[in-house]
N, C-alpha and C positions, 0 to 999 in steps of 0.2 A: 201615846204617840211621842210625847216629849221625851220619855225615857228611852224609847227605841232610837230616837235621833241622837241622843247623847251617847248611847252605846256604840252606834256606828261611827261617830266622830272620834271616840276614844280608840276604836280599833284602827282607824286610819292613821291616827297619830302614832300608835304603837308600831305599825308596819313601817311608817316612814323613819322612825328613830332606829329600828332594827336594821333597815337597809343601809342607812348612813353609817351605822357602826360596823357593818360587814364590809362596806367599801373602804372605810378607814383602815380596818384591820388588814384587808388584802393589800392595800397600797403600802402599808407600813412594813409588812413582812417581806423579806427578800425571797426570790424564787430559788429554792435549793434543789429542786428536782431537775432543773436543766431544761424545762420545756421552752423557756425563752419567748417572751412576747416581742415580735418583730414589728417595729413601727416604720414609718416612712423615712425616718432619719437614720436608719440602720446602715451599716457599711455593706450589708448584703444587698440592700436595695440599690446602693450606689454602683454595684456591679453592672446594673442595667444601663449605666452611662454609655454614651455612644462609642467611647474608646474601648470598651471591654465587653461588648455584647456577645462576641464569639466565645469568650471564656465563660460567660454566664450560661450560654447554651450548652457548653460541655459539662458544666456543673449540674445542670438539670438532667442531661442524658446520663450522667454517672450516678444519678439518684442520691446526691449528696446534700440536698437542701435541708433535710431533717437533721443530718449530722452537723451541718454548719450552724443551724439555729440553736442546737444544744450547746455548741462551743461558744457562740456569742452570749448565750444566757449564763454561762459559767465565768467567762473572762473576756477581756478584749482580744482581738485578733489583728494580725498584720498580713495583708494579701499582696503578693508580688504578681502583678497581672500584665501579661503581654498585650500589646495593642492588637486591634483587629487585623491590621496588615500583616503582622507577624504570623498569625494563624491562617490567614487566607492565602497569602502569596509565598511566604518564606518557608512554610512547613512542607516537608516531603509528602506528596499526595499518597504514596504507599503507606507511610507511617500514620497519616491521618485516617486512612481506611482501616488500618490495623486497630487503632484506638476505638473506632466506632462500631466494630464488630461485637455483637452481644457476648461472645465467648471470651472477649478480652476486657470485660467490665472491670475486673479487679485491677488490671494494669492502668486503665483510665482513672480509676479512683486514686490509685497510688500516685499517679502523675499530678493530679490536681491537688491532692492533699499536701504534696511536697512544696507547693507554692504558698502555704498558709502556716504562719507561726501562731502558737497559742499565747501570744503576749502582744503588747503594744510597743512597736518600735518606730519612732519617728526618724527622720533623716539624720538627726544629730547622734542617734544611738546605733547606727548601722555599722557595727564592727564586731570583731571576734567571730565566734561560731555559735549557731543556735539550732535547736532541734525542731523540725516541722511536725505537723500533725501526722505525716506518714512515717515518722520516726527516722527521717533522713536528715542529714546535717547540711545546713546552709552556711557557706563561708563568705564573709564580707571583707573585701579588700579594695580600698581606694575607689569607691563608687561602683563597685561591681558585686554581684551575688553569683557565686559559682561561674565566673567568667562571663556572665551576662551583664551588660551595662544597664545601670538604673537610669533610664532616660527621663523619668518624671517623678522625682522624689516628693513624697507628701502630696500626691496628685489629688487624693480624696481623703478628707479627714472627717471622721464622725465620732460621736461619743463612745461607740463600742468598737472602734477599730480605725485602721488607716490603710490606704491602698497606695502602693508605689508602682509606677509604670516601668516595665523593663522591655528590652529590645527583642527578646525572643523567649521561647518556651524553655523551661528547665526540665530536663529529662533525667530522672534517676537512673542509676546503673542497673537496677533490677528490671526496670521497664525496657531499657535498651537491650539487655540480654534476652529478655523474653521475645522481643520483636525480632532480633537476629536469629534466635532459635527457630521460631515459627517460619521465618522467611527461608532459612536454609532447608527446612523440611519440605516446604512447598516447592522449592526449586529442584530438590532431589526427586520428589514424586512426579514432577513434570517432565523429567528426562525420559525419553523413550529408549528402549534397548536397541542397540545397534545390531542389525542382522547382517545377512550376506550383502556384499556390494551390489549396487544396482547397475544394470547395463542399459545404456541408451539405445532403444530399438532403431533409431534413425542413423546413428553413427557407429553402432556396434562396439562402442568403447565404454569403459567404466565411467559412470556418471559422477562428476565432481561437483562440489559446491560452486555455483556460479559466482564469479567476482562481481561486485557492484558496478553497474553500468551507469555512467553519468547521462544526464538528459541530453538528447540530441546526438548521442554516439551512434555509429552504424551498427546494425544487428550483428550478432555473433555468428549465426549460422548462415550458410548460403540460402538463397530464397527457395531453391528446389527442395532443400531439407526441411524448410519451414512450412511447405505447402501441405495441404490435406492429402493423405495417401490415395484417396479415390472419392468419387462423387457420393458414395453411400456411407463413407466414414466421417466421423467428426474431425474438424480441423485439428492438427497437431499443434500444441503450444510451442512457440518459438521464443527463446530468450532474447530480449532486446530492450530498448529504452521504453517500450510501452509498459510491460509488466502490469501489476495491479493498479498503478497510478495513471497509466495511459498518457504519457507526455504528448503523444499524437492521437487525436480523436479520429481514428480511421473511419469509424462508422458514419460519423457526421460528414466527413469529407466525401465518402462514396455516395451517400444520399444526396449531397449537394451536387455532385457531378452528374448523377442520374437525372435529377430535376433539371439541370442545365440542358441535358440532351433532349428532354421532353419539351422544354420551352424553346430550344433552338429550332426544332422542327426537322423532320426527315430522318430521325433516328429512333423512332418508337419501337421498331422490331428489336434493335440492339438492347434497349432498356428492358424490354419484355423478357428477353432471354436471360439477362443478368439477374432479374428480380424473381420472375415467376417460373421459368423452365429450369433454372439451375440455382445453386446456392453460391454462385460466384460473387455476388455483391457482398454477402456476409464474409466470405473468405478474403476478398480484397480489402474489406474494412479491417479485418484482423491483421493482415499483412502490413497495412499502412500504420496501424497502431503499434506494431512491433518495430517500426522504423524503416521499413522498406519503401522504395519509391517505384512507381509504375507509370508506364506510358501505354495508353490504350489506342489501338488503331481500330476505329469504329466504322464498320461498313454502313452505308446509308440504307434506307428502306428499299430503294430500287435494286441495290445489289443483293440484299437479303431475300428479296422476292424470287430471285433466280435459283435459290437453293431448292433442291428436289426433296421429296418425301424420303427417298432412300438415304439421302445424306444426313437426315435428322432423326431417322427412326431407330438407328442402332443405339444400344445402351451406351451412354456416355459420349455420344457424338456431339451434342451441343457444347458440352464442356471442352472437348478436345478442339473444336473449331475456335471457341473463344480463347482458350489458352494460347493458341498460335497467334492471336491478335494482341497479346499483352506482353510488353517488353519490360523486363525488370531493370529499367533505367529511366531517368527523367530526361526526356527529349522534347524539344520544341521544334517548330517549323524551321527556325533559324539554325539551330544546332544541327539538325539532320541535313538541311540543304548545304550548309557549309562543309559538312563531312563528305557528302557524296561529290561535291565539286572538287574537293581537295584530293580525295583518295579514290575516286571512281566508284567502285562497288564496296558497300559496307554490309557486313553480316551481323545482325543484332540477335542476341539470345532471346528466346521466347520461353514462356512458362510451359510450353509443350516440349519438354526436354527429350531428345537432344537436338530437335529441329531448330533451325535459325531462319530469321526473316532477312531476305536479301533486299537491299535498297541501292538505287543508282539514280543518277541525274537523267532526266528525259524531258525535253520540251520546256525547260526552265522550271521544272518542278521535281518532286521526288517520286520515283516509281518503285513500288514494292512488288516482290514476286518476280516471275519469269514467264515468258510465253503468253499463252491465252489466259492463264490464271493470275495475271498481274493486275495491280490497282494503283491509281494515282492519288497523291495527296490532294483531296478535293476541298475540304473545309478545315483549314489549319487553325490550331490553337482554339478549339471550341471551349476547352476548360484547362486552365493552368493555375495551380495554387502552390507550387513548390514541392508537392508530394505526389500528385496525380496530374498527368497530362493526357488530354484526349485530343486525338487528331482524326478528322473525318476522311475516309477514303471511299472510292467509288466502286469497290469490288470486294469479294470475299476471298481471302487468301487461303491456300492449301499448301502444305509442305511438299517439296519435290520428292516424288516417290522414286525409289531405286528401280531403274529400268532393268528387267531381267535380261541376261545375256543369252541369245539364241545359240543352242548347241548345233554344231555342224552335223550334217547327216552322216551317220556312221557307215563307213565303207568296209570293205574286206580288210581284215587285220593282217598285215604283213609283218612277219617276224624277221627282224634283221639280226644277222649273226655278226657280231663284232669280230673282225679279224685280229689275230694276235699282233701286237705291236712289236716291231723289231728295233733293235738298237742301231745306233749310227755305224758301228764297226761291222755289224752283220750286213747292213745295206751295202757298204763299200765292198765287202767280200763277195756278195752276190753279183755285183756289177763286174767284178774282175774275173771271177771264175764261172760265171753263168749259173745255170741251174743244176750244177753238179751236186749241191747239197740239198737234202730233203727239205730243210727249212726255208730254202729260197723258192720253192714251188708255190 
């Protein structure tokens, strides 16, 4: 047992001595293969400093960590690193998107390698011209590298390298040319071929590119051209300040005035026709979004109850009735009353083209229509928001129909024969000589 113990002790001592010898040899020999042992004091680890994390992420996405480890293992390096703000805010988003595309990996690697020199250059040695790892030349003149200001010289100093902070990214000519070439190809491929000129079906004229319309400007087309062609067709788009951005939220405004009608009371039938029986609420919202203004003469429930089935059963009849109650102007009780007091009778355009709504003063109020089909302003200013005005009336208005002209009873047709007309000299001769001449008879 004593011999076995001695043998085990001898083996342990031998293994310990051999491990120490191997460690000493490994430490003494320099690494010539370029594998590079990176420690926490390396200049590559310093890239993860808060000032340069964006650049470190680009190095990782460019798959350059192994290449830089080998470069650090062979010699010192100098890195010119733009701050995070230069890459986040000051870099063209289109160019950054170009760099991050997988097919442009070579351009990203060239860009990043152009910021690294295979030698150690402190701030006192930043002069002349040096070749980068991407084989591009960096020119140093009075605190600048390739026209980029060195804002933080010797910002990070490590045994294997140094980092200088610069104001912006250095872009090699080859990368810039590659970006321009790909951008030009993309813009060319995105151009659609120009065909025959388009004709606007509403105006029957060649459609031109619309000029930019500022917010709040009046619409380009008359409201009758912007309206839907019929109840069964989709609303026609009207160029105006609404557009895709909708400077005026017409749908919300129409919904608001319909809710006001319901809460006000006595106008439920009008709201029901606008929302359920027709698509007028949607079309009114679109028109207001396009910049048009509307005044709605809303008949109350008592007036709507007098409508007969025949008046509502014909196709499109509810729409035509409501169109006649919508005026493409913004009018309030005060403006209408002042107009009729000053001018007597006023004829307002309606959406039921070409019929007009006649208004006049009567009994200290405004009276619309004529004869038995007239209505008075009953509930003024139910809703006014600057784009839509709702005025309550106590009757349903109908346009004045053209009265047919009664033809007189046809009697016997008498054919008149026109006598030949004689001249002045002939008449004088006939009076002087009587009827001696044949022409005087």
